[in-house]
C-alpha positions as CSV (number, residue, x, y, z in Angstrom):
1,M,73.8,-115.3,3.6
2,D,70.9,-115.7,6.4
3,S,71.1,-111.9,7.0
4,Y,72.9,-108.5,5.7
5,T,73.1,-105.2,6.2
6,T,73.7,-102.2,3.5
7,D,73.2,-98.6,2.6
8,A,70.2,-98.5,0.2
9,I,68.0,-95.7,-1.2
10,N,64.4,-96.5,-1.6
11,I,63.6,-96.4,-5.1
12,K,59.7,-97.5,-5.5
13,T,57.3,-98.8,-3.2
14,Y,53.9,-101.0,-3.8
15,P,51.7,-103.2,-2.0
16,L,52.2,-106.7,-1.4
17,S,48.9,-107.1,1.3
18,E,46.6,-105.1,3.3
19,N,49.7,-104.3,5.6
20,D,52.7,-105.1,4.2
21,N,54.5,-103.5,1.0
22,I,57.6,-104.4,-1.4
23,V,60.3,-101.8,-1.3
24,I,62.7,-101.8,-4.4
25,M,66.0,-100.4,-3.2
26,F,69.4,-99.7,-4.7
27,S,72.3,-100.6,-2.2
28,K,75.7,-99.7,-2.0
29,D,77.2,-103.2,-1.6
30,M,74.4,-105.2,-3.8
31,G,72.9,-102.8,-6.3
32,L,69.1,-103.3,-6.9
33,I,67.5,-105.1,-4.1
34,R,63.9,-106.0,-3.2
35,G,62.3,-106.4,0.3
36,I,59.5,-107.1,2.0
37,A,58.2,-104.5,4.8
38,K,56.3,-106.3,7.0
39,G,53.1,-104.1,8.6
40,V,54.7,-101.0,7.4
41,K,50.9,-99.4,6.7
42,N,50.0,-100.2,10.6
43,P,50.6,-96.2,12.2
44,K,52.9,-98.1,14.9
45,S,55.0,-99.7,12.5
46,K,59.0,-99.0,13.4
47,L,59.7,-98.8,9.5
48,G,57.1,-96.2,8.9
49,A,58.0,-93.4,6.7
50,R,61.8,-94.4,6.2
51,M,60.2,-97.2,3.6
52,Q,59.1,-94.2,1.6
53,A,60.7,-93.5,-2.0
54,L,63.6,-90.9,-1.9
55,V,64.7,-92.2,1.6
56,A,68.3,-93.2,2.3
57,N,68.5,-95.9,5.0
58,R,70.7,-98.3,6.7
59,V,68.7,-101.4,6.5
60,F,69.0,-104.8,7.8
61,L,67.6,-107.4,5.9
62,N,66.9,-111.4,6.7
63,S,67.5,-113.5,3.4
64,K,64.7,-115.6,1.6
65,R,64.6,-117.7,-1.2
66,N,62.0,-115.2,-3.2
67,L,62.0,-111.7,-1.2
68,D,64.5,-110.5,1.5
69,I,62.4,-109.2,4.9
70,I,63.4,-105.9,6.0
71,K,63.9,-106.1,9.8
72,E,65.2,-102.5,10.7
73,A,66.0,-99.2,9.0
74,S,68.0,-96.4,10.2
75,A,67.5,-93.0,8.4
76,I,70.6,-91.9,6.7
77,N,69.2,-89.1,4.7
78,P,65.5,-88.8,4.2
79,F,65.8,-86.1,1.5
80,N,63.3,-83.9,2.7
81,K,63.5,-80.7,0.9
82,L,62.8,-82.6,-2.2
83,R,58.9,-83.2,-1.1
84,Y,58.1,-79.4,-0.8
85,N,59.0,-78.5,-4.2
86,L,57.3,-79.9,-7.3
87,D,60.3,-79.1,-9.7
88,K,62.8,-81.2,-7.4
89,L,60.5,-83.8,-6.5
90,T,59.7,-84.6,-10.1
91,T,63.4,-84.3,-11.1
92,A,64.2,-87.0,-8.4
93,C,61.7,-89.2,-9.4
94,Y,63.2,-89.0,-13.0
95,V,66.5,-90.2,-11.5
96,L,64.9,-93.0,-9.5
97,E,63.0,-93.8,-12.6
98,V,66.5,-94.1,-14.8
99,I,67.7,-96.3,-12.2
100,N,65.0,-98.6,-12.0
101,T,65.1,-98.9,-15.7
102,F,68.7,-99.7,-16.2
103,C,69.5,-101.8,-13.2
104,N,68.9,-105.3,-12.0
105,D,68.8,-107.3,-9.1
106,E,71.3,-109.7,-10.9
107,N,74.3,-107.2,-11.2
108,K,76.6,-107.9,-8.1
109,D,79.8,-105.6,-9.6
110,K,80.3,-104.1,-6.0
111,E,82.6,-101.5,-7.5
112,Q,80.1,-100.9,-10.1
113,N,77.1,-100.6,-7.4
114,E,79.1,-98.6,-5.2
115,A,79.8,-96.2,-8.1
116,I,76.2,-95.9,-8.9
117,Y,75.0,-95.3,-5.6
118,E,77.3,-92.5,-4.8
119,V,76.2,-90.9,-8.0
120,L,72.5,-91.4,-6.7
121,Y,73.1,-90.3,-3.2
122,K,75.2,-87.1,-4.4
123,T,72.8,-86.4,-7.1
124,L,69.4,-86.5,-4.8
125,E,71.6,-84.1,-2.6
126,N,72.4,-81.8,-5.3
127,I,68.5,-81.7,-6.2
128,Q,67.4,-80.8,-2.7
129,N,70.2,-78.1,-2.7
130,S,69.8,-76.7,-5.7
131,K,68.4,-72.6,-5.7
132,N,66.4,-72.5,-9.1
133,K,64.9,-74.6,-11.9
134,A,67.6,-74.2,-13.9
135,Q,70.1,-75.5,-11.3
136,T,67.8,-78.5,-10.6
137,T,67.6,-79.6,-14.2
138,L,71.7,-79.3,-14.4
139,C,71.7,-81.8,-11.4
140,A,69.7,-84.3,-13.8
141,I,71.8,-83.5,-16.7
142,K,75.1,-84.4,-14.4
143,F,73.1,-87.5,-13.2
144,Q,72.1,-88.6,-17.0
145,L,76.1,-88.4,-18.1
146,A,77.5,-90.1,-15.3
147,F,75.2,-92.8,-14.9
148,M,75.1,-93.8,-18.6
149,K,79.1,-93.8,-18.4
150,L,79.3,-96.1,-15.3
151,S,76.5,-98.2,-17.2
152,G,78.5,-98.4,-20.1
153,F,76.5,-96.3,-22.2
154,G,78.9,-93.1,-22.3
155,L,78.4,-90.3,-24.5
156,E,81.2,-89.1,-26.9
157,F,81.3,-85.1,-27.1
158,E,84.6,-84.4,-28.1
159,R,85.6,-86.5,-31.0
160,C,84.3,-87.7,-34.0
161,L,82.9,-91.0,-34.1
162,K,83.9,-91.6,-37.5
163,C,87.6,-89.6,-37.8
164,S,88.3,-89.7,-34.2
165,K,89.3,-86.1,-34.6
166,K,88.4,-83.3,-32.2
167,P,86.3,-81.1,-34.5
168,E,85.8,-77.2,-34.2
169,G,82.5,-75.1,-34.5
170,T,78.7,-77.0,-35.2
171,V,78.8,-80.8,-35.0
172,L,75.8,-83.5,-35.2
173,F,75.2,-85.4,-32.6
174,S,73.4,-88.9,-33.1
175,L,70.9,-90.4,-30.8
176,E,71.6,-93.9,-32.4
177,T,75.5,-94.1,-31.6
178,G,75.4,-91.6,-28.9
179,G,78.2,-89.4,-30.2
180,I,79.4,-86.7,-32.7
181,T,79.8,-86.6,-36.2
182,C,82.0,-83.6,-37.6
183,C,80.5,-81.8,-40.6
184,D,83.4,-83.4,-42.7
185,C,82.3,-86.6,-42.2
186,S,78.2,-86.2,-42.2
187,S,77.6,-87.4,-45.3
188,G,74.8,-90.0,-45.1
189,T,73.9,-88.8,-41.6
190,T,70.0,-88.1,-41.5
191,N,69.0,-88.4,-37.8
192,Y,70.9,-86.0,-36.0
193,T,70.8,-83.2,-34.0
194,R,73.2,-79.9,-34.4
195,L,75.3,-79.0,-31.4
196,H,76.8,-75.5,-31.3
197,E,80.2,-75.5,-30.3
198,K,79.4,-73.6,-27.0
199,L,77.1,-76.1,-26.0
200,R,78.9,-79.0,-27.0
201,D,81.4,-77.5,-24.8
202,F,79.1,-77.5,-21.9
203,L,78.3,-80.9,-22.3
204,V,82.2,-81.8,-22.6
205,T,82.8,-80.2,-18.9
206,L,80.1,-81.6,-17.6
207,N,80.9,-85.4,-19.0
208,K,84.4,-84.8,-16.9
209,T,83.5,-83.4,-14.0
210,P,82.2,-85.5,-10.9
211,V,78.7,-85.1,-10.1
212,D,79.0,-83.2,-6.8
213,K,81.7,-80.9,-8.2
214,E,80.8,-77.2,-9.6
215,T,81.7,-76.4,-13.2
216,K,82.0,-72.8,-14.7
217,Y,78.5,-73.5,-16.1
218,D,76.9,-74.2,-12.4
219,S,76.2,-69.9,-11.8
220,L,75.6,-69.4,-15.7
221,I,73.1,-72.3,-16.5
222,N,69.4,-70.9,-18.0
223,D,66.6,-72.4,-18.4
224,K,66.5,-72.9,-21.9
225,V,70.0,-74.5,-22.3
226,A,69.3,-76.7,-19.1
227,D,65.9,-78.1,-20.9
228,G,67.4,-78.5,-24.2
229,C,70.5,-80.5,-22.6
230,F,68.3,-82.7,-20.5
231,N,65.5,-83.4,-23.5
232,L,68.4,-84.3,-25.8
233,L,70.1,-86.8,-23.0
234,K,66.5,-88.0,-22.0
235,K,66.1,-89.1,-25.8
236,Y,69.2,-90.9,-25.9
237,I,68.5,-92.7,-22.7
238,E,64.9,-93.8,-23.8
239,L,66.2,-95.0,-27.1
240,T,68.8,-97.0,-25.2
241,S,66.3,-98.6,-22.8
242,S,63.2,-98.8,-25.2
243,K,61.3,-97.4,-22.4
244,K,59.5,-93.7,-22.4
245,S,59.8,-91.9,-18.7
246,K,56.9,-91.4,-17.1
247,A,58.6,-88.8,-14.7
248,A,59.7,-87.2,-17.8
249,I,56.3,-86.8,-18.9
250,I,55.0,-85.5,-15.5
251,M,58.1,-82.9,-15.4
252,E,57.0,-81.3,-19.0
253,A,53.3,-81.2,-17.8
254,T,54.0,-79.4,-14.7
255,K,56.3,-76.8,-16.3
256,V,55.1,-73.3,-16.0
257,S,55.4,-71.8,-19.2
């Protein structure tokens, strides 16, 4: 393949030389790809702002042995509303960080990459259109659940991992297994979080619903529930990846008490 065109969302950029940047992108067709944006730091560059993080582009690249060369980019969605709200921006950065942590440029499963791209794109749209902080966090929770399922680390909130029954009332959630245990099977379980029945129903509903579809909880969500669920899933993701989230630390530091 000498050249190719694909839809891609910019994940991260960093300098290569005085005038060039390396851009990490998640593409609809090929998953995580890396390209050199030559001369992008020049004010007259045609690539310019299109190479910033959090921009979805239609990109044309020339294939090279080490790093592909980005020749053209046409903006699909710059997600501008994300850039003028700190909560939205830091939440979007967290989402990109999770993508960059779990995905790699060796995965060429086209069906999986397309599904992840759609979840990422719709999540960024949801975040920029969210009306308040709780709904912004809700967008991140929906992403966490959908992305981990696509990555093969889906969570189980409906059935006990030990007896396979659907429990009632409060259950125990394990970060190590990513699933629940009913109280009858909890003997020997030490590292767990208690999940109230209503909170579990909330997570079950979100886990079944596509990220771009509303649930009965969308208009009812509050900061306490949103933050609690987000942090629970964040801990599971960090344990699974063995990597702490820098963006999540910033989100916590900038939270208004």
